[in-house]
Each structure stands twice: as C-alpha cells, then as structure tokens.
C-alpha positions as CSV (number, residue, x, y, z in Angstrom):
1,X,41.5,16.1,88.4
2,X,44.0,17.9,86.2
3,X,47.0,15.7,86.9
4,X,45.1,12.5,86.4
5,X,43.5,13.6,83.1
6,X,46.6,15.3,81.6
7,X,47.8,12.4,79.6
8,X,44.4,11.2,78.4
9,X,44.6,13.3,75.2
10,X,43.4,12.6,71.7
11,X,46.0,14.9,70.1
12,X,48.8,13.3,68.1
13,X,51.4,15.4,70.0
14,X,53.8,15.3,72.9
15,X,52.0,14.9,76.2
16,X,53.0,16.0,79.7
17,X,51.2,16.7,83.0
18,X,52.2,20.3,82.9
19,X,54.1,23.0,80.9
20,X,55.9,25.8,82.7
21,X,56.8,28.8,80.6
22,X,60.0,30.5,81.6
23,X,63.1,29.1,83.2
24,X,63.4,31.8,85.9
25,X,63.0,31.5,89.6
26,X,59.2,31.4,89.5
27,X,58.7,28.4,87.2
28,X,61.7,26.5,88.5
29,X,60.6,26.9,92.1
30,X,57.1,25.6,91.1
31,X,58.7,22.7,89.3
32,X,60.8,21.7,92.3
33,X,57.9,22.0,94.7
34,X,55.6,19.9,92.6
35,X,58.3,17.2,92.0
36,X,58.9,17.0,95.7
37,X,55.2,16.6,96.3
38,X,54.7,14.1,93.5
39,X,57.8,12.6,91.9
40,X,55.7,10.9,89.2
41,X,54.6,14.2,87.7
42,X,55.8,14.7,84.1
43,X,56.6,18.3,83.2
44,X,58.4,20.5,80.7
45,X,59.9,23.9,81.2
46,X,60.2,25.9,78.0
47,X,62.4,29.0,77.9
48,X,62.7,31.6,75.1
49,X,66.4,32.3,75.8
50,X,69.4,30.0,75.5
51,X,69.7,29.2,79.2
52,X,67.9,29.7,82.5
53,X,67.8,32.8,84.7
54,X,68.7,35.3,81.9
55,X,66.0,37.9,82.4
56,X,64.6,39.0,85.8
57,X,66.4,36.3,87.7
58,X,69.9,37.3,86.4
59,X,71.9,38.8,89.3
60,X,72.7,42.1,87.6
61,X,69.1,42.6,86.5
62,X,67.8,42.9,90.1
63,X,69.0,44.3,93.5
64,X,69.6,40.9,95.0
65,X,68.0,42.0,98.2
66,X,66.5,39.2,100.3
67,X,63.4,41.3,100.8
68,X,62.3,40.9,104.4
69,X,60.9,44.3,105.3
70,X,64.0,45.1,107.3
71,X,65.1,48.2,105.4
72,X,62.4,48.9,102.7
73,X,60.7,52.1,103.9
74,X,57.9,51.8,101.4
75,X,56.7,48.7,103.2
76,X,55.8,50.7,106.3
77,X,53.5,53.6,105.1
78,X,53.0,56.6,107.4
79,X,49.3,57.2,108.2
80,X,47.7,60.6,108.5
81,X,47.3,60.1,112.3
82,X,51.1,59.5,112.7
83,X,50.9,55.7,113.1
84,X,53.1,53.4,111.1
85,X,51.4,50.4,109.4
86,X,53.8,47.5,109.7
87,X,51.5,44.7,108.3
88,X,53.1,44.6,104.9
89,X,56.6,44.5,106.3
90,X,55.6,41.6,108.7
91,X,53.9,39.7,105.9
92,X,56.9,40.0,103.5
93,X,59.3,39.2,106.3
94,X,57.6,35.9,107.1
95,X,57.2,35.1,103.4
96,X,60.9,35.4,103.1
97,X,61.4,33.1,106.0
98,X,59.3,30.5,104.1
99,X,61.7,30.9,101.2
100,X,64.6,30.3,103.5
101,X,62.9,27.2,104.8
102,X,62.6,25.8,101.3
103,X,66.2,26.6,100.4
104,X,67.4,25.1,103.7
105,X,65.4,21.9,102.8
106,X,67.1,21.8,99.4
107,X,70.5,22.4,100.9
108,X,70.2,19.0,102.6
109,X,69.2,17.2,99.4
110,X,71.8,15.4,97.4
111,X,72.8,17.2,94.2
112,X,71.5,20.6,95.1
113,X,74.9,22.3,95.9
114,X,76.0,24.8,98.4
115,X,73.7,27.6,99.6
116,X,76.8,29.8,100.0
117,X,76.8,30.0,96.2
118,X,73.6,32.0,96.2
119,X,72.9,33.5,99.7
120,X,75.1,35.6,102.0
121,X,74.6,37.5,105.2
122,X,74.6,41.3,104.6
123,X,73.2,43.8,107.1
124,X,70.1,45.7,106.0
125,X,70.0,49.5,106.9
126,X,67.4,52.2,106.4
127,X,69.1,55.6,106.1
128,X,67.4,59.0,106.1
129,X,68.4,62.7,106.0
130,X,66.5,65.7,107.4
131,X,64.4,66.2,110.5
132,X,61.1,65.2,109.0
133,X,62.4,61.9,107.7
134,X,64.3,61.2,110.9
135,X,61.0,61.5,112.8
136,X,59.4,59.0,110.4
137,X,62.3,56.5,110.8
138,X,62.1,56.7,114.6
139,X,58.4,56.1,114.6
140,X,58.9,53.2,112.1
141,X,61.5,51.7,114.3
142,X,59.3,52.0,117.4
143,X,56.5,50.3,115.6
144,X,58.6,47.5,114.2
145,X,60.3,46.7,117.4
146,X,57.0,45.6,118.9
147,X,57.0,42.6,116.6
148,X,59.3,39.6,117.2
149,X,60.5,39.6,113.6
150,X,62.2,42.9,114.1
151,X,63.2,42.7,117.8
152,X,66.9,42.8,117.0
153,X,66.8,46.0,114.9
154,X,68.7,48.9,116.3
155,X,68.3,52.7,115.7
156,X,70.9,55.5,115.9
157,X,71.5,59.1,115.2
158,X,75.0,59.0,116.7
159,X,77.5,59.8,114.0
160,X,80.2,57.6,115.5
161,X,77.9,54.7,115.5
162,X,76.7,55.4,111.9
163,X,80.4,55.6,110.9
164,X,80.8,52.0,112.2
165,X,77.7,50.9,110.3
166,X,78.4,52.7,107.0
167,X,82.1,53.7,106.9
168,X,82.0,54.5,103.2
169,X,79.0,56.9,103.6
170,X,80.2,59.2,106.4
171,X,83.4,60.9,105.2
172,X,82.8,64.2,103.4
173,X,79.3,64.6,104.9
174,X,78.4,68.0,106.4
175,X,78.8,67.8,110.2
176,X,75.4,69.6,110.8
177,X,73.4,67.4,108.4
178,X,70.6,65.6,110.3
179,X,70.9,61.9,109.6
180,X,69.7,58.6,111.2
181,X,69.6,54.9,110.4
182,X,68.3,51.6,111.5
183,X,70.3,48.4,111.2
184,X,69.2,44.7,111.0
185,X,72.1,42.2,111.1
186,X,70.0,39.3,109.8
187,X,69.6,40.7,106.3
188,X,70.8,38.8,103.2
189,X,72.1,39.3,99.6
190,X,70.7,36.7,97.3
191,X,71.9,35.7,93.8
192,X,68.5,34.6,92.4
193,X,70.2,33.5,89.1
194,X,72.5,31.1,91.0
195,X,69.7,29.6,93.1
196,X,67.6,29.2,89.9
197,X,70.4,27.4,88.1
198,X,71.1,25.2,91.2
199,X,67.4,24.2,91.2
200,X,67.6,23.5,87.4
201,X,70.6,21.3,87.9
202,X,68.7,19.5,90.8
203,X,65.7,19.0,88.6
204,X,67.8,17.5,85.8
205,X,68.4,14.5,88.0
206,X,64.7,13.8,88.3
207,X,62.8,11.5,85.9
208,X,60.0,13.1,84.0
209,X,61.6,16.6,83.7
210,X,62.5,18.2,80.4
211,X,64.0,21.7,80.1
212,X,63.9,23.1,76.6
213,X,65.7,26.4,75.6
214,X,65.2,28.6,72.5
215,X,61.5,27.8,72.7
216,X,58.7,30.3,72.0
217,X,55.1,29.7,72.9
218,X,53.1,30.7,69.8
219,X,49.7,29.4,70.8
220,X,47.5,28.3,73.7
221,X,44.2,26.5,73.2
222,X,41.9,24.7,75.5
223,X,41.2,21.0,75.1
224,X,38.9,18.6,76.8
225,X,41.7,17.6,79.2
226,X,43.7,20.8,79.5
227,X,45.7,22.8,77.0
228,X,47.4,22.5,73.7
229,X,50.6,24.5,73.7
230,X,52.1,25.5,70.3
231,X,55.9,25.9,70.6
232,X,58.4,27.1,68.0
233,X,62.2,26.5,68.2
234,X,63.6,29.9,67.5
235,X,66.9,28.5,66.1
236,X,65.6,25.7,63.8
237,X,62.2,27.2,63.1
238,X,60.6,23.8,63.8
239,X,57.1,23.9,65.5
240,X,55.5,21.3,67.8
241,X,52.5,20.8,69.9
242,X,52.5,19.8,73.6
243,X,49.4,18.6,75.4
244,X,49.3,19.5,79.0
245,X,46.8,19.3,81.8
246,X,48.2,22.4,83.5
247,X,50.1,25.5,82.2
248,X,52.0,28.0,84.2
249,X,53.0,31.3,82.7
250,X,56.0,32.4,84.7
251,X,57.8,34.3,81.9
252,X,58.4,37.6,83.7
253,X,57.2,40.6,81.5
254,X,56.2,38.1,78.8
255,X,53.6,36.5,81.1
256,X,51.0,39.2,80.2
257,X,50.9,38.6,76.4
258,X,50.8,34.9,77.1
259,X,47.9,35.3,79.5
260,X,46.1,37.3,76.9
261,X,46.8,34.6,74.3
262,X,45.1,32.1,76.6
263,X,41.8,34.0,76.4
264,X,40.7,33.1,79.9
265,X,38.1,35.4,81.4
266,X,40.2,36.0,84.6
267,X,42.9,37.6,82.5
268,X,40.8,40.2,80.8
269,X,41.3,43.8,81.8
270,X,45.0,43.5,82.8
271,X,47.5,45.7,81.2
272,X,51.2,46.3,81.7
273,X,53.4,49.3,82.2
274,X,57.1,48.5,81.4
275,X,59.8,50.3,83.4
276,X,63.5,49.7,82.7
277,X,66.3,50.2,85.1
278,X,70.0,51.1,85.4
279,X,72.6,50.8,88.2
280,X,75.9,52.4,89.0
281,X,78.3,49.6,89.6
282,X,81.7,49.7,91.4
283,X,84.2,46.8,91.3
284,X,87.1,48.7,92.9
285,X,88.1,46.3,95.8
286,X,89.4,49.2,98.0
287,X,86.0,50.9,97.9
288,X,83.9,47.7,98.0
289,X,85.7,46.6,101.2
290,X,84.5,49.7,103.0
291,X,80.8,48.9,102.5
292,X,79.2,45.8,103.9
293,X,75.5,46.5,103.9
294,X,72.4,47.1,101.8
295,X,71.4,50.7,102.6
296,X,67.9,51.8,101.5
297,X,66.4,55.3,101.7
298,X,63.2,57.0,100.6
299,X,61.9,57.3,97.1
300,X,61.7,60.7,95.4
301,X,58.2,62.4,95.4
302,X,56.2,60.9,92.5
303,X,58.7,58.0,92.0
304,X,57.5,54.4,91.9
305,X,58.4,52.2,94.9
306,X,60.8,50.2,92.7
307,X,62.9,53.3,92.4
308,X,63.8,53.5,96.1
309,X,67.5,54.5,96.1
310,X,69.9,52.1,97.8
311,X,73.6,51.4,98.0
312,X,74.2,47.6,98.1
313,X,76.8,45.0,98.7
314,X,76.4,42.4,95.9
315,X,78.0,39.0,95.9
316,X,78.0,37.4,92.5
317,X,80.0,34.3,91.7
318,X,82.0,34.8,95.0
319,X,83.0,38.3,94.1
320,X,81.8,41.4,95.9
321,X,80.7,44.6,94.1
322,X,78.7,47.7,94.9
323,X,75.5,48.7,93.2
324,X,73.7,52.0,93.5
325,X,70.3,52.9,92.1
326,X,68.1,52.1,90.5
327,X,67.7,54.8,87.9
328,X,64.4,54.3,86.1
329,X,63.8,54.5,82.3
330,X,61.1,53.7,79.9
331,X,60.9,51.4,76.9
332,X,58.0,49.6,75.3
333,X,59.8,46.3,75.7
334,X,58.3,43.7,78.2
335,X,61.6,41.9,78.4
336,X,65.2,43.1,78.3
337,X,65.6,41.1,75.1
338,X,62.1,41.8,74.0
339,X,60.5,43.8,71.2
340,X,59.6,47.4,71.1
341,X,56.1,46.3,69.9
342,X,55.4,44.4,73.2
343,X,53.5,47.3,74.8
344,X,51.4,48.3,71.7
345,X,50.5,44.7,70.9
346,X,49.3,44.2,74.5
347,X,46.5,46.7,74.2
348,X,43.1,45.1,74.0
349,X,39.5,46.5,74.1
350,X,39.3,45.0,77.7
351,X,42.3,46.9,79.0
352,X,42.4,50.1,77.1
353,X,40.1,51.8,79.7
354,X,42.2,50.9,82.7
355,X,45.4,51.9,80.8
356,X,44.0,55.3,79.9
357,X,42.8,55.8,83.5
358,X,46.3,55.0,84.8
359,X,47.9,57.4,82.3
360,X,45.5,60.1,83.5
361,X,46.1,59.6,87.2
362,X,49.9,59.1,87.1
363,X,51.3,62.3,85.6
364,X,53.8,62.5,88.5
365,X,55.2,59.1,87.4
366,X,55.4,60.2,83.8
367,X,57.3,63.4,84.7
368,X,59.6,61.3,86.9
369,X,60.4,58.9,84.1
370,X,61.1,61.7,81.7
371,X,63.5,63.3,84.2
372,X,65.2,59.9,84.8
373,X,65.7,59.2,81.0
374,X,67.2,62.7,80.5
375,X,69.9,62.3,83.3
376,X,73.6,62.4,82.4
377,X,76.2,60.3,84.1
378,X,77.1,63.3,86.2
379,X,73.5,63.7,87.3
380,X,73.5,60.0,88.4
381,X,76.7,60.5,90.3
382,X,75.2,63.5,92.2
383,X,72.4,61.3,93.4
384,X,75.0,58.7,94.5
385,X,76.9,61.4,96.5
386,X,73.8,61.9,98.7
387,X,74.8,58.4,100.0
388,X,78.5,58.4,99.3
389,X,79.8,62.0,99.3
390,X,83.3,61.2,98.1
391,X,82.2,59.1,95.1
392,X,84.5,59.5,92.1
393,X,83.3,59.0,88.5
394,X,86.2,56.7,87.6
395,X,85.2,54.1,90.1
396,X,81.7,53.6,88.8
397,X,80.2,52.4,85.5
398,X,76.6,52.0,84.2
399,X,75.0,48.6,84.4
400,X,71.8,48.0,82.6
401,X,69.2,46.2,84.8
402,X,66.2,44.1,83.8
403,X,62.7,45.1,82.6
404,X,59.8,45.2,85.1
405,X,56.2,45.2,83.8
406,X,54.0,46.8,86.5
407,X,50.4,45.7,86.7
408,X,47.5,47.8,85.4
409,X,44.2,46.4,86.5
410,X,40.5,47.4,86.5
411,X,39.2,49.5,89.4
412,X,35.5,50.2,90.0
413,X,36.1,53.7,91.2
414,X,39.1,55.0,89.2
415,X,38.7,52.9,86.1
416,X,42.2,51.5,86.4
417,X,45.1,51.4,88.9
418,X,48.8,50.9,88.6
419,X,49.7,48.2,91.1
420,X,53.3,47.7,92.3
421,X,54.0,44.1,93.4
422,X,52.9,40.7,92.2
423,X,49.6,39.2,91.3
424,X,48.6,35.6,90.6
425,X,45.9,35.2,88.0
426,X,44.4,31.7,87.6
427,X,41.6,30.2,85.6
428,X,38.5,29.1,87.5
429,X,39.2,25.5,86.8
430,X,42.8,25.8,87.9
431,X,44.2,24.5,84.5
432,X,46.3,27.6,83.8
433,X,47.9,30.4,85.9
434,X,50.1,33.4,85.3
435,X,52.2,35.5,87.6
436,X,52.3,39.2,86.8
437,X,54.2,42.1,88.4
438,X,57.6,42.6,90.0
439,X,59.3,43.2,93.4
440,X,59.3,41.6,95.9
441,X,58.5,38.7,93.7
442,X,61.8,36.7,93.7
443,X,62.2,36.9,97.5
444,X,58.7,35.6,98.2
445,X,58.5,33.2,95.3
446,X,58.0,30.1,97.5
447,X,54.9,31.6,99.2
448,X,53.5,32.7,95.8
449,X,54.0,29.2,94.4
450,X,52.5,27.5,97.4
451,X,49.4,29.8,96.9
452,X,49.3,28.7,93.3
453,X,49.4,25.0,94.2
454,X,46.6,25.5,96.8
455,X,44.4,27.3,94.2
456,X,45.1,25.1,91.2
457,X,45.4,21.7,92.8
458,X,43.1,22.0,95.9
459,X,42.3,18.3,96.3
460,X,45.9,17.2,96.1
461,X,47.0,20.1,98.4
462,X,44.6,18.8,101.1
463,X,45.6,15.2,100.7
464,X,47.5,13.4,103.4
465,X,50.5,12.7,101.2
466,X,50.9,16.4,100.1
467,X,50.2,17.8,103.6
468,X,52.8,15.5,105.2
469,X,55.4,16.4,102.6
470,X,54.7,20.1,103.0
471,X,55.0,19.8,106.7
472,X,58.4,18.2,106.2
473,X,59.6,21.0,104.0
474,X,58.0,23.9,105.9
475,X,58.0,23.5,109.7
476,X,55.9,26.7,109.9
477,X,54.1,28.9,107.4
478,X,53.5,32.7,107.4
479,X,50.5,32.8,109.8
480,X,52.3,30.9,112.5
481,X,55.5,32.8,112.0
482,X,53.6,36.1,112.4
483,X,51.9,35.1,115.6
484,X,54.3,32.6,117.3
485,X,57.5,34.4,118.5
486,X,59.1,31.2,119.7
487,X,58.5,29.3,116.5
488,X,59.7,32.2,114.5
489,X,63.0,32.4,116.3
490,X,63.7,28.7,116.4
491,X,62.8,28.0,112.8
492,X,64.6,31.1,111.5
493,X,67.8,30.1,113.5
494,X,67.6,26.6,112.0
495,X,67.3,27.9,108.5
496,X,70.2,30.3,109.0
497,X,72.3,27.4,110.2
498,X,71.5,25.2,107.3
499,X,72.1,28.1,104.8
500,X,75.4,29.0,106.4
501,X,74.1,32.4,107.6
502,X,74.5,31.8,111.3
503,X,78.0,33.1,111.6
C-alpha cells in the first residue's frame, strides 16, 4: 500500500507520504480531504508562486460561477431530432452540490472561517436573442424542468418580467427584438481564491502538513516505494529531494509538462492547447447596483465553449463588480506567469500526431482566435452592448484573465481531438496522478478529487474508517442526488443554510 510504504525509503532526503504540486483549489482540496480521512498522513504542497491561489484559482482569472448547469447553454446540446440532452447539466449540477456539501462541512470546523467570504447567492440566467435561439431556450427549459434539480427554474419572454430580472440590460434595446431568458434563483458566485486560502489556513493548523512557496519541481523519478521529487527554490537557487509514496500534479496548465516529466505510460499522447482570456470589468457602484445576476448566452459559431459570453456579478473581498466576456486570445504560455516556450517544449513524438490532427480539424477555432486577438476596445464594447445596450466606454476597463490549457488527446478515428473540460490521468499503480483541462473544474473539484482518491487509494477508500468519514462529510453523492428528489432537496437546503445561502 502506497501510504504504508511511503516512508520506507533508502534515499538520504526528506520523506513524506505525498507531494501535491500546486497550491490552487485542486491540490488544496485533495490535501484537506485526505487529512480529514487520515490525520496521520504527512504531506507537502509545493507551489511555484509566492503564495496560494495565484493562477487559475485567483478570482479575477476565472468567472467565479458556481457551475451547476443552471445557465450554461453548452451543457445542454441540441440534437438533430430536436430533443435536448440534459445529462451533462444534471451531472455537473449534482457535482456542484457535492462541492457545497464539502464546504458546508468545513464551515462547521473550527478555524475554517466564514463561507460568506467565498460564496454568495447570485441568480443564474440564460439569455438569448432571435426566434431560433428562443425556440432552443424554450425546449431546453421544458427538458430541464422535468428534473428535480431544475424544478424551480422559470422562463419568460415578457419584457416587463425580463426588466425585473435584468434591469441593466433592457433600456436602449429595440422594442421589436425577440428575446427570452430563464432564471434560477439558487445560483452562486464563488471566489475560488478565497476558499482555497481558507483551506490553506485550515491545513496550517494540522500536524504533518507543509506548504512551500517559490518551489519548482525539476525532476520526477520512480523509486521502489514511490517517487523522488527534485525541487528547486526559485529565490535561493537551492535544490532538494523529497521522497513520496504518492504525487499529485495539480498545477493548472503546468500539469501537462510535469506529467510528461514523470514518463508514465498513461500520460503519453496528451498535448495542450493554451488559450488566454480577457474581461471587461466595471467597478462603478451605480452600474453594479443595477445588475444582480450571472447572465449567460450562446457562444459564437466556431468559438470554444469557454468563450460563452456572460455578464456577471462578482463578489471579491466583499466588494461587488461586473465582469463581461471572456474575450479569447492566444499565447504559447501554459500559465499566466509562464514561459513562451511552454507549448513548444511540450511537443513529443507521442503527441505530435494528435496535435497536428487537432490543428487540421479546428480551423474555425483558429480563425476565431485570430479575430479575437485583433479586436480593439471598441470592438469589445460592441459585443458588450448586445447584453447592455447603454454601456459607456468610461465605465469599463480591461482585466487580464488566466490561462487555460485545453486537452489534446489521441483518438482512434480522427487521430486527435480537442477536449474541453477536465481529465484525470493516473498511473496504473496509483502512485501518481495529474489533472488536465479547465472549466468546470473549480466548481466540481470535490467530485474530481473523490474520484482520484477512489482510483489511487482503492483499499483505503473501501475501508470502514474512510467510508464512515466520507458518509459524515457527504450525506449523498452524485448518483443519489440525480435519482432521489427528496434527498436532493433536503441536502441542498441544508448545505445552503450552513453556507449562508438560504436567505
């Protein structure tokens, strides 16, 4: 067993049960879960930057949407026969409910802090224009309403009603423009940086936890009992070795090069396609006060799902702002603070075929990115005015978002495919795992980390001790929440109460 053998090393080096690379929401969530399951675990989190939650988890580097399938139209694809597939929306919704259960559990733990510092109730709306899109939205609404997770959603084409839901977005709009929206009042805005830092603070009170900043992983090598991790202090230049029974690569865009460094067979063939992002941000309190919602619409033809336009209420450090976007861009960096050599250095004989196939099959995406990069500030404002017709340039400024490395993977038919979402890659022996990809990752982190624990620590996961503790933290998991309406409503209501969302 990995945890039992981790400290039985012959190396003259530091020794821990596990090393988690990256101090973002993924690694930190995994660390908290494992310490709750087994307080005796000795672990180290190593972070390249000077503090936690600086890259993808930073609140201005992501939309802050508690992704629950309530407003994201790309989670409910329209089939050729006119039916709407709601399976992905239901799955993501129940995964987010699992995240809420975990945060609610932590909210009751001494030293964790207030959930109001990272999660706030914000209605989620889907907004469309044009008769064709209205038809899609109505069919989507009818399909979702059949499931208990979406039973409280409402639909309207009435302009007076829409003016109540989105008062900022209605003035100045043509009276004959066909528009419609759905609204779910149980949506949330989440500051993933704040919850990450609260978990880091909570972990600091636990024995056997070390969090090290300005640390770069320079080598990964198998040993008889796990892994030797070579680490360099980027400030002092000093190097050290850490022996670990288990390694998790949760370093955002940097996870792919680290996975390649490990040399495991399961990681071969993966490539990465980095996409940068920008927002328009408004801090004018008079304008911010007129919009209390996250309003999502449809992505442009040929645009990636992560580019779905939305006008969002954001709550960061207790202050409200508005974000609109995202506007996509392209850079070869895998991290916002990365190197322009990240993409070229990630090319391997095992992934060059899939990467070339993706380049061949995604010319629409290439044209879209070129168009986005060439946009002026006035072009961006014109897109915003499709949501907020009376937007003025002086009220908005450009905010640079984080990097997202979309997954490229082998495909037996196409040679390679570009996959939007997240993928967990683990060695057969469970001694190392990496998380690749992007949205809706942060919102469903808890479910992903529970899957990792089940795959990498199967014996402990099935043990009485871990099963009992998991049952205490999670009254119901995704499958039960999807099928049991009563359990869903009761547990969701309890989580909302403990997180301060019930009002």
